[in-house]
RODOBA-94278 format. One record per residue (C-alpha): residue in one letter; residue number from 1; x, y, z. Coordinates in Angstrom, 3 decimals, always signed. Each point is the difference from the previous one (the first is absolute). Layout:
[pagu "A",NUM,[X,Y,Z]],
...
//
This chain:
[pagu "M",1,[+44.167,+18.226,+17.682]],
[pagu "D",2,[+0.918,+0.428,+3.682]],
[pagu "R",3,[-2.169,+3.112,+0.391]],
[pagu "L",4,[-3.799,+0.070,+0.158]],
[pagu "V",5,[-1.777,+3.253,-0.884]],
[pagu "T",6,[-3.721,+0.199,+0.708]],
[pagu "L",7,[-2.000,+2.301,-2.272]],
[pagu "F",8,[-3.384,+1.113,+1.263]],
[pagu "G",9,[-1.863,+0.853,-3.205]],
[pagu "G",10,[+2.695,-1.642,-2.104]],
[pagu "G",11,[-2.451,-0.916,-2.747]],
[pagu "G",12,[-1.111,+3.579,-0.612]],
[pagu "F",13,[+1.143,+2.405,-2.705]],
[pagu "L",14,[+3.243,+1.124,+1.677]],
[pagu "G",15,[+0.375,-3.191,+2.027]],
[pagu "R",16,[+0.516,-2.193,-3.065]],
[pagu "Y",17,[+2.985,+2.148,-0.999]],
[pagu "V",18,[+1.462,-0.181,+3.511]],
[pagu "A",19,[-0.397,-3.769,-0.016]],
[pagu "Q",20,[+1.829,-0.266,-3.318]],
[pagu "A",21,[+2.798,+2.248,+1.238]],
[pagu "L",22,[+0.416,-2.268,+3.019]],
[pagu "F",23,[-0.089,-3.141,-2.141]],
[pagu "N",24,[+2.913,+1.431,-1.973]],
[pagu "T",25,[+2.085,+0.220,+3.188]],
[pagu "G",26,[-0.704,-3.612,+0.907]],
[pagu "A",27,[-2.056,+0.845,+3.086]],
[pagu "R",28,[-3.004,-2.108,+0.976]],
[pagu "V",29,[-3.285,+1.897,-0.142]],
[pagu "R",30,[-3.206,-0.537,+1.938]],
[pagu "I",31,[-3.050,+1.629,-1.577]],
[pagu "V",32,[-2.778,+0.941,+2.428]],
[pagu "Q",33,[-3.384,+0.797,-1.593]],
[pagu "R",34,[-3.597,-0.129,+1.132]],
[pagu "N",35,[-0.502,-2.353,-2.957]],
[pagu "P",36,[+3.338,-1.637,-0.896]],
[pagu "S",37,[-1.428,-1.416,-3.233]],
[pagu "T",38,[+0.165,+3.505,-1.477]],
[pagu "A",39,[+3.799,-0.107,+0.284]],
[pagu "V",40,[+0.792,-3.444,-1.439]],
[pagu "F",41,[+1.062,+1.659,-3.275]],
[pagu "L",42,[+3.288,+0.745,+1.793]],
[pagu "K",43,[+0.867,-3.683,+0.349]],
[pagu "P",44,[+1.657,-0.449,-3.440]],
[pagu "L",45,[+2.289,+2.968,+0.768]],
[pagu "A",46,[+1.532,-1.734,+3.008]],
[pagu "S",47,[+2.425,-2.907,+0.258]],
[pagu "L",48,[-0.961,-3.249,+1.682]],
[pagu "G",49,[-0.701,+0.634,+3.686]],
[pagu "Q",50,[+0.441,+3.765,-0.335]],
[pagu "I",51,[-3.642,+1.047,+0.468]],
[pagu "Q",52,[-2.787,-0.837,+2.420]],
[pagu "F",53,[-3.526,+1.320,+0.488]],
[pagu "V",54,[-1.879,+0.781,+3.203]],
[pagu "A",55,[-3.557,+1.243,+0.490]],
[pagu "G",56,[-0.248,+2.997,+2.279]],
[pagu "D",57,[-1.913,+3.219,+0.541]],
[pagu "I",58,[+2.133,+2.946,+1.114]],
[pagu "A",59,[-2.784,+1.034,+2.391]],
[pagu "D",60,[+0.212,-3.344,+1.861]],
[pagu "A",61,[+2.909,+0.373,+2.433]],
[pagu "A",62,[+0.160,-3.709,+0.860]],
[pagu "R",63,[+0.105,-1.065,-3.660]],
[pagu "V",64,[+2.599,+2.651,-0.781]],
[pagu "R",65,[+2.228,-1.178,+2.828]],
[pagu "A",66,[-0.266,-3.610,-1.158]],
[pagu "A",67,[+0.812,+0.995,-3.585]],
[pagu "A",68,[+3.157,+1.867,+1.071]],
[pagu "E",69,[+1.507,-2.851,+2.042]],
[pagu "G",70,[+3.524,-0.942,-1.050]],
[pagu "S",71,[+0.484,+3.080,-2.193]],
[pagu "H",72,[+3.373,+1.685,-0.364]],
[pagu "A",73,[-1.722,+3.038,-1.524]],
[pagu "V",74,[-3.588,+1.191,-0.345]],
[pagu "V",75,[-1.440,+2.404,-2.576]],
[pagu "N",76,[-3.421,+1.623,+0.296]],
[pagu "L",77,[-1.320,+0.841,-3.477]],
[pagu "V",78,[-3.696,+0.040,+0.832]],
[pagu "G",79,[-1.859,+3.118,-1.064]],
[pagu "I",80,[-3.486,+1.019,-1.072]],
[pagu "L",81,[-1.380,+3.073,-1.782]],
[pagu "K",82,[-3.459,-0.124,+1.547]],
[pagu "G",83,[-1.656,-1.648,+2.957]],
[pagu "R",84,[+1.445,-0.893,+3.405]],
[pagu "F",85,[+3.025,+2.289,-0.062]],
[pagu "H",86,[+0.720,+0.084,+3.745]],
[pagu "E",87,[-0.574,-3.717,+0.484]],
[pagu "V",88,[+2.232,-0.993,-2.928]],
[pagu "H",89,[+2.758,+2.615,+0.005]],
[pagu "A",90,[+0.286,+0.951,+3.687]],
[pagu "E",91,[-1.173,-3.023,+1.978]],
[pagu "G",92,[+1.258,-2.378,-2.682]],
[pagu "G",93,[+3.383,+1.717,+0.001]],
[pagu "R",94,[+0.165,-0.422,+3.760]],
[pagu "N",95,[-0.939,-3.689,-0.250]],
[pagu "V",96,[+2.752,-0.668,-2.542]],
[pagu "A",97,[+2.642,+1.900,+1.983]],
[pagu "E",98,[-0.876,-1.771,+3.245]],
[pagu "A",99,[+0.062,-3.341,-1.815]],
[pagu "A",100,[+3.424,+0.766,-1.510]],
[pagu "A",101,[+1.346,+0.884,+3.435]],
[pagu "A",102,[-1.489,-3.146,+1.560]],
[pagu "A",103,[+1.545,-2.122,-2.775]],
[pagu "G",104,[+3.433,+1.482,+0.685]],
[pagu "A",105,[+0.248,+1.333,-3.546]],
[pagu "E",106,[+3.063,+2.044,-0.834]],
[pagu "A",107,[-1.805,+2.368,-2.362]],
[pagu "L",108,[-3.420,+1.527,-0.532]],
[pagu "V",109,[-0.886,+2.065,-3.053]],
[pagu "Q",110,[-3.203,+2.040,+0.137]],
[pagu "V",111,[-1.190,+1.184,-3.421]],
[pagu "S",112,[-1.744,+3.342,+0.438]],
[pagu "A",113,[-0.505,+2.960,-2.347]],
[pagu "I",114,[+1.421,+3.459,-0.627]],
[pagu "G",115,[-2.102,+2.393,+2.043]],
[pagu "A",116,[-0.774,-2.492,+2.781]],
[pagu "D",117,[-0.855,+2.040,+3.083]],
[pagu "P",118,[-2.288,-0.782,+2.955]],
[pagu "E",119,[-1.297,+3.586,-0.291]],
[pagu "A",120,[-0.819,-0.204,-3.714]],
[pagu "Q",121,[-3.548,+0.793,-1.161]],
[pagu "S",122,[-0.097,-3.132,-2.153]],
[pagu "A",123,[-0.859,-3.132,+1.976]],
[pagu "Y",124,[+2.355,-1.951,-2.272]],
[pagu "L",125,[+3.009,+2.202,+0.762]],
[pagu "A",126,[-0.933,+0.392,+3.670]],
[pagu "S",127,[-0.302,-3.758,+0.513]],
[pagu "K",128,[+3.279,-0.572,-1.852]],
[pagu "G",129,[+1.649,+2.458,+2.400]],
[pagu "E",130,[-1.561,-1.787,+2.956]],
[pagu "G",131,[+1.265,-3.295,-1.396]],
[pagu "E",132,[+3.551,+1.361,-0.177]],
[pagu "A",133,[-0.169,+1.151,+3.619]],
[pagu "A",134,[-1.488,-3.299,+1.174]],
[pagu "A",135,[+2.674,-1.993,-1.829]],
[pagu "R",136,[+2.835,+2.055,+1.485]],
[pagu "A",137,[-1.519,-0.289,+3.489]],
[pagu "A",138,[-0.072,-3.799,-0.160]],
[pagu "F",139,[+3.134,-0.471,-2.128]],
[pagu "P",140,[+2.298,+3.052,+0.382]],
[pagu "N",141,[+2.326,-1.075,-2.814]],
[pagu "T",142,[-2.805,+0.037,-2.584]],
[pagu "T",143,[+0.923,+1.216,-3.480]],
[pagu "I",144,[-2.691,+2.279,-1.415]],
[pagu "M",145,[-0.484,+0.092,-3.776]],
[pagu "R",146,[-2.061,+2.871,-1.415]],
[pagu "P",147,[-0.529,-0.342,-3.760]],
[pagu "S",148,[-1.669,+2.541,-2.254]],
[pagu "L",149,[-2.379,-1.353,-2.654]],
[pagu "V",150,[+1.219,-3.514,-0.882]],
[pagu "F",151,[-0.400,-1.013,-3.634]],
[pagu "G",152,[+0.397,-3.359,-1.695]],
[pagu "R",153,[-1.655,-2.488,-2.320]],
[pagu "E",154,[-2.760,-0.845,+2.473]],
[pagu "D",155,[-0.621,+3.455,+1.467]],
[pagu "N",156,[-3.496,+1.428,+0.334]],
[pagu "F",157,[+0.893,+3.553,-1.007]],
[pagu "M",158,[+1.660,+0.142,-3.410]],
[pagu "N",159,[-1.949,-3.033,-1.196]],
[pagu "R",160,[-3.214,+1.660,+1.130]],
[pagu "F",161,[+0.635,+3.147,-2.025]],
[pagu "A",162,[+1.215,-2.033,-2.988]],
[pagu "G",163,[-3.205,-2.038,+0.057]],
[pagu "L",164,[-2.074,+3.153,+0.293]],
[pagu "A",165,[+1.854,+1.619,-2.927]],
[pagu "R",166,[-0.889,-3.024,-2.125]],
[pagu "I",167,[-3.753,+0.581,+0.338]],
[pagu "A",168,[-0.570,+3.631,+1.049]],
[pagu "P",169,[+0.014,+2.964,-2.404]],
[pagu "A",170,[+1.614,+2.197,+2.691]],
[pagu "L",171,[+1.740,-0.575,+3.336]],
[pagu "P",172,[-0.906,+1.872,+3.177]],
[pagu "V",173,[+2.926,+1.199,+2.113]],
[pagu "V",174,[-0.466,+0.713,+3.714]],
[pagu "R",175,[+2.584,+2.145,+1.789]],
[pagu "G",176,[+2.066,+0.311,-3.172]],
[pagu "A",177,[+2.736,+2.074,+1.674]],
[pagu "M",178,[+0.586,-2.501,+2.813]],
[pagu "K",179,[+3.573,-1.344,-0.210]],
[pagu "M",180,[+1.275,-3.527,+0.459]],
[pagu "Q",181,[+3.254,-1.862,-0.572]],
[pagu "P",182,[-0.942,-3.412,-1.425]],
[pagu "V",183,[+2.327,-2.838,+1.001]],
[pagu "Y",184,[+0.295,-3.287,-1.886]],
[pagu "A",185,[-1.267,-2.940,+2.059]],
[pagu "A",186,[+3.127,-2.069,-0.660]],
[pagu "D",187,[+2.246,+2.814,+1.299]],
[pagu "A",188,[-2.060,+0.462,+3.161]],
[pagu "A",189,[-0.048,-3.774,+0.512]],
[pagu "R",190,[+3.776,-0.305,-0.222]],
[pagu "A",191,[+0.356,+2.671,+2.673]],
[pagu "I",192,[-2.526,-1.711,+2.275]],
[pagu "A",193,[+1.714,-3.367,-0.426]],
[pagu "A",194,[+3.424,+1.529,+0.705]],
[pagu "A",195,[-1.292,+1.644,+3.186]],
[pagu "A",196,[-1.481,-3.303,+1.189]],
[pagu "L",197,[+3.279,-1.847,-0.553]],
[pagu "D",198,[+2.340,+2.663,+1.399]],
[pagu "P",199,[-1.446,+1.503,+3.195]],
[pagu "G",200,[+3.488,+0.938,+1.140]],
[pagu "T",201,[+0.112,+2.630,-2.727]],
[pagu "H",202,[-3.650,+0.934,-0.422]],
[pagu "G",203,[-1.667,-0.760,+3.337]],
[pagu "G",204,[-1.646,+2.944,+1.730]],
[pagu "K",205,[+0.140,+2.217,-3.086]],
[pagu "T",206,[-2.723,+1.561,-2.131]],
[pagu "Y",207,[+0.229,+0.052,-3.792]],
[pagu "E",208,[-2.088,+1.870,-2.553]],
[pagu "L",209,[-0.134,-1.764,-3.343]],
[pagu "G",210,[-0.547,+1.941,-3.207]],
[pagu "G",211,[+0.978,-0.345,-3.633]],
[pagu "P",212,[+2.158,+2.297,-2.118]],
[pagu "Q",213,[-2.822,+2.308,-1.086]],
[pagu "V",214,[-2.453,+2.234,+1.853]],
[pagu "M",215,[-3.261,+0.246,-1.961]],
[pagu "T",216,[-3.330,+1.692,+0.466]],
[pagu "M",217,[-3.177,-2.027,-0.166]],
[pagu "R",218,[-0.772,+1.594,-3.361]],
[pagu "E",219,[+3.461,-0.845,-1.386]],
[pagu "L",220,[-0.399,-3.599,+1.125]],
[pagu "V",221,[-3.339,-0.408,-1.767]],
[pagu "Q",222,[+1.496,+1.626,-3.123]],
[pagu "F",223,[+2.881,-2.475,+0.192]],
[pagu "V",224,[-2.439,-2.928,+0.068]],
[pagu "C",225,[-1.866,+1.360,-3.026]],
[pagu "R",226,[+3.240,+0.524,-1.901]],
[pagu "T",227,[+1.279,-3.496,+0.775]],
[pagu "T",228,[-3.271,-1.650,-1.034]],
[pagu "E",229,[-0.329,+2.263,-3.059]],
[pagu "R",230,[-3.423,+1.186,+1.092]],
[pagu "D",231,[-0.358,+3.651,-0.906]],
[pagu "R",232,[-2.595,+0.959,+2.594]],
[pagu "P",233,[-0.802,+3.503,+1.250]],
[pagu "L",234,[+0.505,+0.424,+3.733]],
[pagu "V",235,[-2.749,+1.722,+1.949]],
[pagu "D",236,[+1.099,+1.598,+3.274]],
[pagu "V",237,[-2.717,-0.522,+2.604]],
[pagu "P",238,[-0.332,+3.163,+2.133]],
[pagu "D",239,[+0.792,-0.590,+3.657]],
[pagu "P",240,[-3.488,+0.967,+1.277]],
[pagu "I",241,[-1.643,-2.526,-2.326]],
[pagu "A",242,[+2.498,-2.775,+0.777]],
[pagu "R",243,[-0.404,+0.670,+3.711]],
[pagu "L",244,[-3.784,-0.164,-0.288]],
[pagu "L",245,[+0.121,-3.254,-1.967]],
[pagu "A",246,[+2.433,-1.595,+2.456]],
[pagu "R",247,[-2.085,+1.078,+2.997]],
[pagu "G",248,[-3.366,-0.905,-1.500]],
[pagu "L",249,[+0.753,-3.145,-2.007]],
[pagu "G",250,[+3.355,-1.255,+1.284]],
[pagu "W",251,[-1.678,-2.455,+2.367]],
[pagu "L",252,[-1.565,-1.966,-2.855]],
[pagu "P",253,[+1.576,-3.362,-0.963]],
[pagu "G",254,[+2.399,+0.527,-2.888]],
[pagu "A",255,[-0.007,+3.794,+0.340]],
[pagu "P",256,[+2.878,+1.482,-2.046]],
[pagu "L",257,[+0.926,+2.409,+2.808]],
[pagu "T",258,[-0.684,-0.451,+3.707]],
[pagu "W",259,[+0.012,+2.818,+2.525]],
[pagu "D",260,[+3.207,-1.287,+1.559]],
[pagu "Q",261,[+1.717,-0.212,-3.382]],
[pagu "W",262,[-1.036,+3.604,-0.599]],
[pagu "L",263,[+1.679,+0.960,+3.274]],
[pagu "M",264,[+3.139,-1.906,-1.015]],
[pagu "L",265,[+0.190,+1.994,-3.224]],
[pagu "Q",266,[+0.243,+3.263,+1.947]],
[pagu "R",267,[+3.713,-0.502,+0.580]],
[pagu "D",268,[+2.869,-0.957,-2.303]],
[pagu "S",269,[+1.589,-3.452,+0.165]],
[pagu "V",270,[+3.627,+0.956,-0.607]],
[pagu "V",271,[+3.193,-1.080,+1.759]],
[pagu "A",272,[+0.981,+2.645,+2.551]],
[pagu "E",273,[+3.249,+1.860,-0.504]],
[pagu "G",274,[+2.814,-1.781,+1.817]],
[pagu "A",275,[-2.014,-3.183,+0.604]],
[pagu "R",276,[+1.674,-3.389,-0.404]],
[pagu "G",277,[-1.175,-1.765,-3.136]],
[pagu "L",278,[+0.928,-2.627,-2.573]],
[pagu "E",279,[+3.513,+1.469,-0.190]],
[pagu "A",280,[+0.691,-1.369,+3.478]],
[pagu "F",281,[-0.420,-3.512,-1.426]],
[pagu "G",282,[+2.008,+0.641,-3.148]],
[pagu "I",283,[-3.127,-0.539,-2.101]],
[pagu "P",284,[-0.260,+2.029,-3.245]],
[pagu "K",285,[-3.390,+1.661,-0.487]],
[pagu "T",286,[-1.862,-1.527,-2.932]],
[pagu "P",287,[-1.725,+2.573,-2.266]],
[pagu "M",288,[-3.579,-0.852,-0.907]],
[pagu "I",289,[+0.709,+0.263,-3.712]],
[pagu "A",290,[+2.578,-2.781,+0.325]],
[pagu "V",291,[-2.508,-2.635,+1.103]],
[pagu "V",292,[-3.660,+0.967,-0.450]],
[pagu "E",293,[-0.190,-0.852,-3.686]],
[pagu "G",294,[+0.413,-3.594,+1.107]],
[pagu "W",295,[-3.619,+0.014,+1.111]],
[pagu "L",296,[-1.719,+3.250,-1.029]],
[pagu "T",297,[+0.438,-0.785,-3.697]],
[pagu "A",298,[-2.762,-2.572,+0.442]],
[pagu "Y",299,[-2.387,+2.960,+0.260]],
[pagu "R",300,[+0.890,+1.340,-3.464]],
[pagu "R",301,[-2.639,-0.142,-2.708]],
[pagu "H",302,[+1.488,-3.135,-1.569]],
[pagu "G",303,[+1.798,-1.330,+3.048]],
[pagu "R",304,[+3.660,-0.637,+0.628]],
[pagu "F",305,[+0.690,-1.358,-3.498]],
[pagu "A",306,[-1.095,+3.145,-1.830]],
[pagu "A",307,[+2.576,+2.313,-1.530]],
[pagu "K",308,[+0.716,+2.944,+2.264]],
[pagu "Q",309,[-1.788,+3.102,-1.177]],
[pagu "P",310,[+1.007,+3.635,+0.614]],
[pagu "Y",311,[-2.033,+1.489,+2.845]],
//
């Protein structure tokens, strides 16, 4: 309880797991959100006096600096998949790093993504790379965390395909050969929490976080269908058609594939050979099959209480 860790975006999908990992260590946690009311569900997970909430926009440097005051460690979990990439990932990353330095924090953890590169075609990956550089410039001992696809009960990837398999007679697959290395949210969160609490070991290093299995996009969709017992044919969308749809319709609200997401799918999201990963934290990699039935079974024809049927 003598250490305060400030989580920017702590009420988001990955942030809630990081907060819980920190609660388990006894650390105090400050959750910074644009709308703190969206994160109050974390309150019952914390002990008395272990959690506090602050309103703040990562793009507002003055608010970010005020939110970071008194922190022993700061974690930047804020990320978007469409919209103001440079403002949120690059400028926001700089704001958080400068605020951590001004607060005299011992540790800063910047959550990025595998493939982050200022020269990337994708605005998402380019801005993530710019955010890494900005964080290191302002706070040289920054720990960079680059996860692959993060999965968990609240994710917007596996749940999306499971929901689609429940109503659609067939599932479209874009870039079916693209490879990824899905990492369980709780595993990634434990690593992030450990880095925040032990900058002497992890400060200044870059980690790439992946699970035990490399899968193609097609294999991942097949896995979702198998787990939910939805025998759906998979339809591979040819690249020229997917590209045209992303370019022509990706700007629409709720579009299933934006142009930037199409660009992201052009490269694999797999841990590089020799990169530091979960092993450096002594964290076993959780296989998807070990945990996903805990929530994907709700998508079966008769729900989680139905007898399991052969696929």
